[in-house]
KEKOLDO-488479 format. One record per residue (C-alpha): x, y, z; chain; residue number from 1; residue in three letters. Coordinates in steps of 0.001 Angstrom, whole numbers, m for minus. Example, Ala and Ser with C-alpha at 12.3 -4.5 7.8 and 13.67 -1.06 7.14 Angstrom:
2
+---------+---------+---------+-----+-----+------+
!       x !       y !       z ! mol ! seq ! type !
+---------+---------+---------+-----+-----+------+
!   12300 !   m4500 !    7800 !   A !   1 !  Ala !
!   13670 !   m1060 !    7140 !   A !   2 !  Ser !
+---------+---------+---------+-----+-----+------+
END
This chain:
114
+---------+---------+---------+-----+-----+------+
!       x !       y !       z ! mol ! seq ! type !
+---------+---------+---------+-----+-----+------+
!       0 !       0 !       0 !   A !   1 !  Met !
!    1191 !    3380 !    m909 !   A !   2 !  Leu !
!     192 !    6154 !    1514 !   A !   3 !  Leu !
!    1721 !    9050 !    m339 !   A !   4 !  Ile !
!     m66 !   10224 !   m3440 !   A !   5 !  Ser !
!    1774 !   11364 !   m6527 !   A !   6 !  Asp !
!    2617 !   15052 !   m6776 !   A !   7 !  Ala !
!    1861 !   16759 !  m10041 !   A !   8 !  Phe !
!    3452 !   19972 !  m11234 !   A !   9 !  Ala !
!    1120 !   22929 !  m11551 !   A !  10 !  Gln !
!    1121 !   25310 !  m14420 !   A !  11 !  Ala !
!    2754 !   28693 !  m13769 !   A !  12 !  Ala !
!     198 !   31381 !  m12874 !   A !  13 !  Pro !
!    m685 !   33942 !  m15503 !   A !  14 !  Ala !
!     605 !   37496 !  m15166 !   A !  15 !  Ala !
!   m1282 !   39441 !  m12489 !   A !  16 !  Gln !
!   m3338 !   42501 !  m13319 !   A !  17 !  Asp !
!   m1492 !   45549 !  m11862 !   A !  18 !  Pro !
!   m4714 !   46999 !  m10364 !   A !  19 !  Ser !
!   m5726 !   43681 !   m8764 !   A !  20 !  Gly !
!   m4074 !   44469 !   m5419 !   A !  21 !  Gly !
!   m5738 !   47862 !   m5203 !   A !  22 !  Leu !
!   m9133 !   46439 !   m6090 !   A !  23 !  Met !
!   m8669 !   43813 !   m3382 !   A !  24 !  Gly !
!   m8420 !   46554 !    m740 !   A !  25 !  Leu !
!  m11552 !   48350 !   m1929 !   A !  26 !  Leu !
!  m14021 !   46216 !     125 !   A !  27 !  Pro !
!  m11987 !   46838 !    3304 !   A !  28 !  Phe !
!  m11905 !   50577 !    2665 !   A !  29 !  Ala !
!  m15651 !   50577 !    2009 !   A !  30 !  Leu !
!  m16302 !   48668 !    5256 !   A !  31 !  Met !
!  m14185 !   51175 !    7196 !   A !  32 !  Phe !
!  m16139 !   54107 !    5718 !   A !  33 !  Val !
!  m19471 !   52467 !    6611 !   A !  34 !  Val !
!  m18193 !   51674 !   10129 !   A !  35 !  Leu !
!  m17075 !   55297 !   10531 !   A !  36 !  Trp !
!  m20451 !   56783 !    9584 !   A !  37 !  Phe !
!  m22622 !   54247 !   11402 !   A !  38 !  Leu !
!  m20703 !   53714 !   14643 !   A !  39 !  Met !
!  m17646 !   55848 !   15327 !   A !  40 !  Ile !
!  m18886 !   59282 !   14219 !   A !  41 !  Arg !
!  m22213 !   59183 !   16148 !   A !  42 !  Pro !
!  m20424 !   57955 !   19275 !   A !  43 !  Gln !
!  m17886 !   60798 !   19063 !   A !  44 !  Met !
!  m20717 !   63312 !   18587 !   A !  45 !  Lys !
!  m22594 !   61952 !   21616 !   A !  46 !  Lys !
!  m19431 !   62097 !   23766 !   A !  47 !  Ala !
!  m18826 !   65707 !   22711 !   A !  48 !  Lys !
!  m22402 !   66681 !   23642 !   A !  49 !  Glu !
!  m22015 !   64909 !   27032 !   A !  50 !  His !
!  m18786 !   66810 !   27805 !   A !  51 !  Arg !
!  m20512 !   70078 !   26878 !   A !  52 !  Lys !
!  m23507 !   69266 !   29120 !   A !  53 !  Met !
!  m21216 !   68441 !   32065 !   A !  54 !  Ile !
!  m19227 !   71628 !   31527 !   A !  55 !  Gly !
!  m22384 !   73760 !   31626 !   A !  56 !  Glu !
!  m23809 !   72281 !   34855 !   A !  57 !  Leu !
!  m24686 !   74795 !   37547 !   A !  58 !  Ala !
!  m25852 !   74616 !   41154 !   A !  59 !  Lys !
!  m29597 !   73920 !   41284 !   A !  60 !  Gly !
!  m29782 !   72005 !   37986 !   A !  61 !  Asp !
!  m31865 !   68849 !   38074 !   A !  62 !  Glu !
!  m30126 !   65762 !   36725 !   A !  63 !  Ile !
!  m30510 !   62028 !   36306 !   A !  64 !  Val !
!  m27493 !   59748 !   36741 !   A !  65 !  Thr !
!  m26642 !   56864 !   34451 !   A !  66 !  Gln !
!  m27887 !   54606 !   37228 !   A !  67 !  Gly !
!  m31297 !   56280 !   37181 !   A !  68 !  Gly !
!  m31037 !   58383 !   40373 !   A !  69 !  Val !
!  m32730 !   61789 !   40164 !   A !  70 !  Leu !
!  m31386 !   64767 !   42075 !   A !  71 !  Gly !
!  m30485 !   68432 !   42259 !   A !  72 !  Arg !
!  m26893 !   69680 !   41974 !   A !  73 !  Val !
!  m25686 !   71030 !   45344 !   A !  74 !  Ala !
!  m21926 !   71488 !   44771 !   A !  75 !  Lys !
!  m19657 !   71247 !   41759 !   A !  76 !  Ile !
!  m15973 !   70331 !   42004 !   A !  77 !  Gly !
!  m13372 !   69716 !   39343 !   A !  78 !  Glu !
!  m14037 !   65978 !   38938 !   A !  79 !  Asn !
!  m16856 !   65332 !   41401 !   A !  80 !  Tyr !
!  m20330 !   66701 !   41940 !   A !  81 !  Ile !
!  m22545 !   66602 !   45035 !   A !  82 !  Thr !
!  m26179 !   65824 !   44320 !   A !  83 !  Val !
!  m29110 !   66298 !   46692 !   A !  84 !  Glu !
!  m31287 !   63195 !   46241 !   A !  85 !  Val !
!  m33847 !   63505 !   49066 !   A !  86 !  Ala !
!  m34968 !   65537 !   52076 !   A !  87 !  Glu !
!  m34153 !   63953 !   55412 !   A !  88 !  Gly !
!  m35231 !   65051 !   58899 !   A !  89 !  Lys !
!  m31717 !   66470 !   59507 !   A !  90 !  Asp !
!  m31499 !   68220 !   56130 !   A !  91 !  Gly !
!  m30982 !   67142 !   52552 !   A !  92 !  Pro !
!  m29477 !   63746 !   51735 !   A !  93 !  Val !
!  m26495 !   64296 !   49464 !   A !  94 !  Glu !
!  m24336 !   61908 !   47470 !   A !  95 !  Val !
!  m21027 !   62623 !   45773 !   A !  96 !  Thr !
!  m20633 !   61362 !   42212 !   A !  97 !  Leu !
!  m18110 !   61550 !   39428 !   A !  98 !  Gln !
!  m19168 !   64054 !   36792 !   A !  99 !  Lys !
!  m19070 !   61331 !   34146 !   A ! 100 !  Gln !
!  m21862 !   59467 !   35985 !   A ! 101 !  Ala !
!  m24397 !   62137 !   35018 !   A ! 102 !  Ile !
!  m26681 !   60827 !   32299 !   A ! 103 !  Gly !
!  m28903 !   63780 !   31430 !   A ! 104 !  Ala !
!  m29979 !   67240 !   32430 !   A ! 105 !  Leu !
!  m33670 !   67465 !   33308 !   A ! 106 !  Leu !
!  m35967 !   70435 !   32656 !   A ! 107 !  Pro !
!  m36503 !   72721 !   35662 !   A ! 108 !  Lys !
!  m39368 !   71614 !   37915 !   A ! 109 !  Gly !
!  m39156 !   67927 !   37003 !   A ! 110 !  Thr !
!  m38435 !   66828 !   40569 !   A ! 111 !  Leu !
!  m41417 !   68752 !   41961 !   A ! 112 !  Lys !
!  m43764 !   67080 !   39491 !   A ! 113 !  Ser !
!  m42768 !   63580 !   40630 !   A ! 114 !  Leu !
+---------+---------+---------+-----+-----+------+
END
């Protein structure tokens, strides 16, 4: 029994088209362009709007955190923000959050209507 099959010589490949390599990259370039417009660009725009919203926060603004907690801004620091989340018998209940944890700015009077 012979376990090795015979090897046959292959014909030499024909001359390549000079634009074949460039045309082979076209689908990858097209996918990158589609990825840019459908995913990367909108995400960059949303991040820019979020940074602008955080930069414009002022004391007394009503916010909602990314975790869903509603509150009113009490103090603003460089990286942290203190948010009043409830009224306790000894005064307001405040929590300190990172500025990046703020999800959205609410219209004035939203907390009173809840």
